[in-house]
C-alpha positions as CSV (number, residue, x, y, z in Angstrom):
1,X,-66.3,77.8,14.4
2,X,-64.9,79.8,11.4
3,X,-67.9,82.3,11.7
4,X,-67.0,83.0,15.3
5,X,-63.3,83.6,14.4
6,X,-64.1,85.7,11.4
7,X,-66.1,87.9,13.6
8,X,-63.2,88.7,15.7
9,X,-61.5,90.4,12.8
10,X,-61.2,94.1,12.2
11,X,-63.3,95.9,9.6
12,X,-61.7,98.5,7.5
13,X,-62.7,101.2,9.8
14,X,-61.4,99.2,12.8
15,X,-58.1,98.4,11.0
16,X,-57.3,102.0,10.1
17,X,-56.3,103.2,13.6
18,X,-54.0,100.2,13.8
19,X,-52.1,101.0,10.9
20,X,-49.3,102.9,12.4
21,X,-46.7,102.9,9.5
22,X,-48.8,103.2,6.3
23,X,-52.2,104.5,7.2
24,X,-51.8,107.5,5.1
25,X,-50.9,105.4,2.0
26,X,-53.8,102.9,2.5
27,X,-56.2,105.8,2.8
28,X,-54.9,107.5,-0.3
29,X,-55.0,104.3,-2.3
30,X,-58.4,103.8,-1.0
31,X,-59.6,107.2,-2.1
32,X,-58.1,106.8,-5.4
33,X,-60.3,103.6,-6.2
34,X,-63.9,103.8,-7.3
35,X,-66.4,101.5,-5.7
36,X,-65.7,98.1,-7.3
37,X,-68.2,95.6,-8.9
38,X,-68.8,92.2,-6.8
39,X,-66.7,89.4,-7.2
40,X,-68.3,86.1,-8.4
41,X,-69.8,84.0,-5.4
42,X,-67.8,85.6,-2.7
43,X,-69.9,87.3,0.1
44,X,-67.0,87.7,2.7
45,X,-63.2,87.6,2.8
46,X,-60.8,86.9,5.6
47,X,-57.5,88.8,5.1
48,X,-54.2,88.3,6.8
49,X,-52.2,91.5,6.6
50,X,-49.4,93.3,8.1
51,X,-48.8,97.2,8.3
52,X,-45.1,96.9,7.2
53,X,-45.8,94.9,4.2
54,X,-46.1,96.7,0.8
55,X,-48.3,93.8,-0.6
56,X,-50.7,94.2,2.3
57,X,-50.8,98.0,1.9
58,X,-51.9,97.5,-1.5
59,X,-54.5,94.8,-0.9
60,X,-56.2,96.5,1.9
61,X,-57.8,99.3,0.0
62,X,-58.7,96.9,-3.0
63,X,-60.7,94.6,-0.4
64,X,-62.1,97.6,1.4
65,X,-63.7,99.0,-2.0
66,X,-65.3,95.6,-2.8
67,X,-69.1,95.1,-2.0
68,X,-68.4,92.2,0.4
69,X,-68.0,91.9,4.1
70,X,-64.3,91.8,4.9
71,X,-62.4,91.2,8.0
72,X,-58.8,91.8,8.6
73,X,-56.4,90.0,10.9
74,X,-52.7,91.0,11.6
75,X,-50.9,87.7,10.8
76,X,-48.3,88.0,13.5
77,X,-51.1,88.3,16.1
78,X,-53.2,85.5,14.8
79,X,-50.8,82.5,14.4
80,X,-53.7,80.0,14.2
81,X,-55.0,81.7,11.1
82,X,-51.5,82.2,9.6
83,X,-51.0,78.6,10.1
84,X,-54.3,77.4,8.8
85,X,-53.8,79.5,5.6
86,X,-50.1,79.0,5.1
87,X,-48.9,78.2,1.6
88,X,-46.4,75.5,1.4
89,X,-45.7,76.0,5.1
90,X,-45.1,79.7,4.7
91,X,-47.3,82.3,6.4
92,X,-47.6,84.7,3.6
93,X,-49.0,88.3,3.7
94,X,-51.3,89.2,2.3
95,X,-53.4,86.1,2.3
96,X,-57.1,86.6,1.4
97,X,-59.6,83.8,2.0
98,X,-62.8,84.3,0.0
99,X,-65.9,82.9,1.6
100,X,-69.5,82.2,0.7
101,X,-72.5,83.4,2.8
102,X,-72.4,80.3,5.1
103,X,-68.6,80.9,5.8
104,X,-67.4,78.1,3.4
105,X,-64.1,78.6,1.8
106,X,-64.3,79.3,-2.0
107,X,-60.7,80.2,-2.7
108,X,-57.6,81.5,-1.2
109,X,-55.2,83.9,-2.7
110,X,-51.5,84.8,-1.7
111,X,-50.3,88.0,-2.8
112,X,-48.9,90.0,-4.4
113,X,-50.3,89.5,-7.9
114,X,-48.0,88.0,-10.7
115,X,-48.0,91.5,-12.2
116,X,-46.3,92.8,-9.1
117,X,-44.0,90.1,-8.9
118,X,-42.6,90.5,-12.5
119,X,-42.5,94.2,-12.0
120,X,-40.4,93.8,-8.9
121,X,-38.2,91.5,-10.8
122,X,-37.7,93.8,-13.3
123,X,-36.9,96.7,-11.2
124,X,-34.5,94.7,-9.2
125,X,-32.7,93.7,-12.2
126,X,-32.4,97.5,-13.1
127,X,-30.4,98.0,-9.8
128,X,-32.9,100.3,-8.2
129,X,-32.2,100.9,-4.4
130,X,-34.7,99.5,-1.9
131,X,-36.1,103.1,-1.4
132,X,-36.5,103.6,-5.1
133,X,-37.9,100.2,-5.6
134,X,-40.6,100.9,-3.0
135,X,-41.5,104.1,-4.4
136,X,-41.9,102.8,-8.0
137,X,-43.9,99.8,-6.7
138,X,-46.4,102.2,-4.8
139,X,-46.4,104.3,-7.9
140,X,-47.7,101.3,-9.9
141,X,-50.6,100.7,-7.4
142,X,-53.5,101.1,-9.7
143,X,-52.0,98.6,-12.3
144,X,-51.6,96.1,-9.4
145,X,-55.1,96.7,-8.2
146,X,-56.5,95.7,-11.4
147,X,-54.2,92.6,-11.5
148,X,-55.4,91.7,-8.0
149,X,-59.1,91.9,-9.2
150,X,-58.3,90.0,-12.3
151,X,-56.6,87.1,-10.2
152,X,-59.4,87.1,-7.7
153,X,-62.1,86.8,-10.5
154,X,-60.3,84.0,-12.0
155,X,-60.0,82.2,-8.7
156,X,-63.9,82.5,-8.1
157,X,-65.1,82.0,-11.7
158,X,-66.6,78.6,-12.5
């Protein structure tokens, strides 16, 4: 069942035209990342994202640079998946479900990474305006990309 549903998802190339608000930013982040080494055990990832979500905008290019098959789903268009992978009843974006070759679930990750959460707490405490906060957040993309990868590796390591 999961295999059929997974295959309904969008590839990175299929997702890009659907990104109406942040396509340029996603593509710029993607272009700035080198190809990434594989994650332990994971052969596939199912990602729940939204174009309006800064955390999704940062997770999409990192996932796309990994040597694994990824399918993206807009959370709001896929309530069945959003509900199935909710955390404590909350439909969080981004949510990444790492799968093995037989579509068995290996791990779930709900973003953003802790480093990004700490950054946001610190910047909010400094009194940054929402616009300045978003600019600072995206300016730290590469640091958060590393943090995402570290969290994903920790989840998937024995």
